[in-house]
C-alpha positions in Angstrom: 93.9 62.9 60.5 91.4 61.0 58.3 94.0 60.5 55.6 96.6 59.3 58.1 94.1 56.7 59.3 93.5 55.7 55.7 97.2 55.5 55.1 97.7 53.2 58.1 94.9 51.0 56.8 96.5 50.8 53.4 99.8 49.7 55.0 98.0 47.0 57.0 96.3 45.6 53.9 99.7 45.3 52.1 100.5 42.5 54.6 97.8 40.4 52.9 99.3 41.1 49.5 102.7 40.1 50.8 101.3 36.8 52.1 99.7 35.9 48.7 102.1 37.5 46.2 105.5 37.1 47.9 105.5 34.5 50.7 103.3 32.0 49.0 105.0 32.3 45.6 108.7 32.3 46.4 111.0 29.4 47.3 114.3 31.2 48.0 115.3 33.9 50.5 116.6 36.1 47.6 113.3 35.9 45.8 111.3 36.7 48.9 113.6 39.6 49.8 113.2 41.2 46.4 109.4 40.8 46.4 109.3 42.2 49.9 111.4 45.3 49.1 109.3 46.0 45.9 106.0 45.7 47.8 107.2 47.7 50.7 108.4 50.5 48.4 105.1 50.7 46.6 103.2 50.7 49.9 105.2 53.7 51.2 104.9 55.6 47.9 101.1 55.1 47.8 100.6 56.2 51.4 102.8 59.2 50.7 100.7 60.1 47.7 97.6 60.0 50.0 99.0 61.9 53.0 101.6 64.3 51.7 100.1 66.4 48.9 98.5 69.0 51.2 101.8 69.3 53.1 104.3 69.4 50.2 102.3 71.3 47.6 101.1 70.4 44.1 104.5 70.6 42.4 106.2 68.0 44.7 103.0 65.9 44.9 103.1 65.4 41.1 106.2 63.1 41.4 104.4 61.0 44.1 101.0 61.1 42.4 101.5 59.0 39.3 103.3 56.0 40.8 101.5 56.2 44.2 97.9 56.6 42.9 98.3 54.1 40.0 99.6 51.6 42.5 96.6 52.3 44.8 94.3 51.4 42.0 96.3 48.3 41.2 96.4 47.5 44.9 92.6 47.8 45.2 91.9 45.4 42.4 94.6 42.9 43.5 93.0 42.8 46.9 89.5 42.3 45.4 90.5 39.6 43.0 92.8 37.7 45.5 89.9 37.8 48.0 87.6 36.2 45.4 90.2 33.6 44.6 90.3 32.5 48.3 87.1 30.6 47.5 88.8 28.1 45.0 91.8 27.9 47.4 89.4 26.7 50.1 87.7 24.3 47.8 91.1 22.8 46.8 92.6 22.7 50.3 92.4 18.8 50.4 94.2 18.7 47.1 96.8 21.0 48.5 97.1 19.2 51.8 100.6 19.5 53.1 102.7 22.2 54.7 102.7 25.7 53.2 105.7 27.0 51.3 106.7 29.3 54.0 110.2 28.2 55.2 113.2 29.0 53.2 116.4 27.0 53.6 119.1 28.8 51.6 119.7 31.9 49.7 119.3 30.4 46.2 118.2 26.8 46.6 114.6 25.6 47.0 113.4 24.5 50.4 114.3 21.1 51.6 111.3 18.8 51.0 112.7 16.3 53.4 112.1 18.6 56.4 109.0 20.6 55.2 106.8 18.0 53.4 106.6 16.0 50.3 107.5 17.4 46.9 104.0 16.8 45.5 102.4 18.7 48.4 104.9 21.5 48.0 104.5 21.7 44.2 100.7 21.8 44.3 100.7 24.6 46.8 103.3 26.6 44.8 101.5 26.0 41.6 98.2 27.2 42.9 99.7 30.2 44.7 101.6 31.3 41.6 98.5 30.7 39.3 96.4 32.9 41.6 99.1 35.6 41.6 99.3 35.6 37.8 95.5 35.7 37.4 95.2 38.6 39.9 98.1 40.5 38.4 97.0 40.1 34.8 93.3 41.0 35.6 94.2 43.9 37.8 96.6 45.3 35.2 94.0 45.1 32.5 91.3 46.7 34.6 93.6 49.6 35.7 95.0 50.1 32.2 91.5 50.4 30.7 90.4 52.6 33.6 93.4 54.9 33.1 92.5 55.3 29.4 88.9 56.1 30.4 89.9 58.7 33.1 92.3 60.5 30.8 89.9 60.5 27.8 87.7 63.5 27.0 84.6 63.6 29.2 81.5 62.2 27.4 78.7 64.6 26.7 75.5 63.3 28.1 72.1 64.8 27.4 69.0 64.4 29.6 65.6 66.1 29.6 63.9 66.9 32.9 60.2 67.9 33.0 59.4 70.7 35.5 56.0 71.7 36.7 55.3 75.4 36.2 58.0 75.9 33.6 56.8 78.6 31.1 56.8 78.1 27.4 59.6 80.6 27.0 61.9 78.4 29.1 61.0 75.1 27.4 64.2 73.6 26.0 66.5 75.7 28.2 69.9 73.9 28.3 72.2 73.8 31.4 75.7 72.4 30.9 76.5 70.7 34.2 80.1 70.1 35.1 81.6 69.0 38.5 84.7 67.5 40.1 87.2 68.9 37.6 89.9 68.2 40.3 92.8 70.2 39.0 95.9 69.1 41.0 99.1 67.2 40.8 97.9 65.0 37.9 95.5 67.3 36.0 96.4 70.7 34.8 95.6 73.5 32.4 95.2 71.2 29.3 92.4 69.4 31.3 90.6 72.7 31.9 91.0 73.8 28.3 89.5 70.6 27.0 86.5 70.9 29.4 85.9 74.5 28.3 86.0 73.5 24.6 83.6 70.6 25.1 81.1 72.8 27.1 81.3 75.6 24.5 80.7 73.2 21.7 77.4 72.1 23.3 76.2 75.8 23.0 74.4 75.8 26.4 72.1 78.5 27.6 73.8 78.4 31.0 76.7 76.6 32.7 76.5 75.2 36.2 79.7 74.2 38.1 78.8 72.2 41.1 82.0 72.0 43.1 85.4 70.4 43.5 87.3 72.5 41.0 90.8 72.1 42.4 93.0 70.2 44.9 95.4 73.0 45.6 95.6 76.8 46.2 95.0 79.6 43.7 98.7 80.3 43.8 99.5 76.8 42.7 96.6 76.1 40.3 95.1 79.5 39.3 96.8 79.4 36.0 95.6 75.9 35.3 92.0 77.0 36.1 92.1 80.2 34.1 90.6 78.9 30.8 87.3 78.9 32.7 87.1 82.6 31.9 86.5 81.5 28.3 83.2 79.7 29.0 80.5 81.2 26.8 76.7 81.0 27.3 73.9 83.6 27.1 73.0 83.4 30.8 76.6 82.9 32.1 78.2 80.4 34.5 77.1 79.8 38.1 79.0 77.9 40.7 78.9 76.5 44.2 81.6 75.1 46.5 82.4 71.4 46.9 84.1 69.7 49.8 87.6 70.1 48.2 87.3 73.8 48.0 87.4 73.8 51.8 90.7 72.0 51.7 92.2 74.4 49.2 91.5 78.0 50.3 87.9 78.3 49.3 87.6 82.1 49.7 90.6 82.7 47.4 89.0 80.5 44.8 85.7 82.2 45.0 87.4 85.6 44.6 89.4 84.3 41.6 86.4 82.8 39.8 84.2 85.9 40.4 87.1 87.9 38.9 86.8 85.8 35.7 83.1 86.6 35.4 81.6 83.5 37.0 78.7 83.9 39.5 78.8 82.5 43.0 75.6 81.3 44.6 76.5 81.5 48.2 73.3 80.2 50.0 71.3 82.5 47.7 69.3 82.5 44.5 68.6 84.5 41.4 66.0 84.4 38.7 66.8 83.2 35.2 64.3 84.8 32.7 63.8 84.3 29.0 60.8 85.5 26.9 58.9 86.6 29.9 59.2 83.2 31.7 61.7 82.1 34.2 62.9 79.8 37.0 64.6 80.2 40.3 68.3 79.2 40.3 69.6 78.6 43.9 72.9 77.4 45.2 74.1 76.2 48.6 77.6 75.6 50.0 79.0 72.1 50.6 78.4 70.3 53.9 82.1 70.5 54.7 81.8 74.3 54.9 80.4 73.8 58.4 84.0 73.2 59.6 84.9 76.8 58.7 81.6 78.5 59.5 80.4 78.4 55.9 77.9 75.6 56.0 74.9 75.3 53.7 71.7 77.2 54.5 69.0 76.1 52.3 66.3 78.2 53.9 68.3 81.3 53.3 69.1 80.3 49.7 65.4 79.8 48.9 63.9 82.7 50.9 61.9 85.1 48.9 61.8 83.0 45.7 59.0 83.8 43.3 56.0 81.6 43.8 54.8 79.6 40.9 58.2 79.4 39.3 60.1 76.1 39.3 63.3 76.0 41.4 66.6 74.5 40.3 69.2 74.0 43.1 73.0 73.6 42.7 74.4 71.5 45.6 77.6 69.6 45.4 76.5 66.5 47.4 73.5 64.4 46.3 72.6 63.8 50.0 71.5 67.5 50.2 68.5 66.6 48.2 66.8 65.3 51.4 66.5 68.9 52.5 65.7 70.1 49.1 62.8 67.7 48.8 61.1 69.1 51.9 61.3 72.6 50.4 59.6 72.1 47.1 62.8 72.2 45.0 62.0 70.9 41.6 65.5 69.8 40.4 68.8 69.5 42.2 72.1 69.3 40.2 75.0 67.6 42.0 78.3 65.8 41.6 80.7 64.6 44.3 80.3 60.8 43.7 82.4 60.5 40.5 79.8 57.9 39.6 81.6 55.6 42.1 84.8 56.0 40.0 86.0 52.5 40.6 83.5 49.7 40.1 82.4 47.8 42.3 83.4 50.3 45.0 80.4 52.5 44.0 78.5 50.4 46.5 80.3 52.1 49.3 79.4 55.5 47.9 75.7 54.4 47.7 75.8 53.9 51.5 76.3 57.6 52.0 74.4 59.1 49.1 70.9 58.7 47.8 72.2 58.3 44.2 75.5 57.7 42.6 74.9 58.7 39.0 72.2 59.9 36.6 68.6 61.0 37.0 66.5 59.9 39.9 63.7 61.3 42.1 63.4 61.8 45.8 59.7 62.5 46.7 58.7 65.1 44.1 62.3 66.5 43.6 64.3 65.4 40.6 68.0 64.7 41.3 70.7 64.6 38.6 74.2 63.5 39.6 77.0 63.9 37.1 80.0 61.5 37.1 82.3 64.6 37.0 84.9 65.6 34.5 88.0 64.6 36.5 89.1 62.1 39.1 90.4 62.1 42.6 93.2 59.9 43.8 94.0 57.3 41.1 93.5 58.7 37.6 91.5 55.6 36.9 87.7 55.2 36.2 86.1 51.8 35.9 82.5 51.7 35.0 82.1 55.4 35.5 83.5 57.4 32.6 83.9 61.1 33.1 81.1 63.3 31.7 79.7 66.7 31.2 75.9 66.7 31.0 73.5 69.0 29.2 70.3 69.1 31.2 67.4 70.3 29.1 64.5 71.7 31.0 61.0 70.9 29.6 57.4 71.6 30.4 55.7 68.8 32.2 55.0 67.0 35.5 
């Protein structure tokens, strides 16, 4: 239902694009008709890409995904830039004074200036409208093009050191490779997973932490694409928790599949990671969306019985879960979910729902690290939020 509402909103906003890109820039019925058909087609394809994948399956959704999602990205920046350009339009309204170029007289001939206004008025309006359309189109295309290259490029490897109270000398320098939001689906397949596994293995981590949103589809559809994960190598293994998208994709089957490949599921529980006689508690909770299927997060259960005096590292998909973690003396929470905002400046919307969008921050005495994620959801476009895999190095300190 949520995606249906979003789809209807997208269709409604296309009306604004039609006003600025078609009605205001054309002088003949034929030109307006062509523009209207093209815009309407892309509107339908983009809404179909949003609404239909879960109903038609990954294979069919692939054909909708590339044109539909790329247009959604272009559509978003066209809206943003045209909205900004409303300011100079308002400032120049006296210069443009005269009737709008809205009435069309013939199929191929320009409108009749004798019945709709003076030629200078008409020409000024048409010039400004077309100039705004060109600027918006060129800027949007450039932004989306560079964002596409960013999203499809190999994830950057980031490195961050986090000091933890009570960390023993034997664990100093322990390295956790954090990966999230791989988002296998209609646009990203096995090659994407193979590249991620290769990058992680090249960092030679002590442990790998996967913090949710592996796939947008079922095991039957995407199991083969995810299978390179069995080749992850680290002395202490790979641990994972669910993200919100697991609950749209048959989470129990995915858990069974990953465990069959040797990955360790932290289902509202913890384990102790020990090296050279020192250790820390590694806990994991399910995603908030698990509540809808009776599999919600239970932080108290996950932390119950942990060893006193040892620092606690928590895997939780959504950064907002740190608010609970901070009241339970968790030292570090590792999260994803936000994609770093994915499309600047829309990260500001993410910030309304989450305490952090990207990077290292602190909530009370609890460190929070949020990775941008290794994949993308919706448009395969990232602007100002390149995909990443982060090596978090634990260190002694306060």
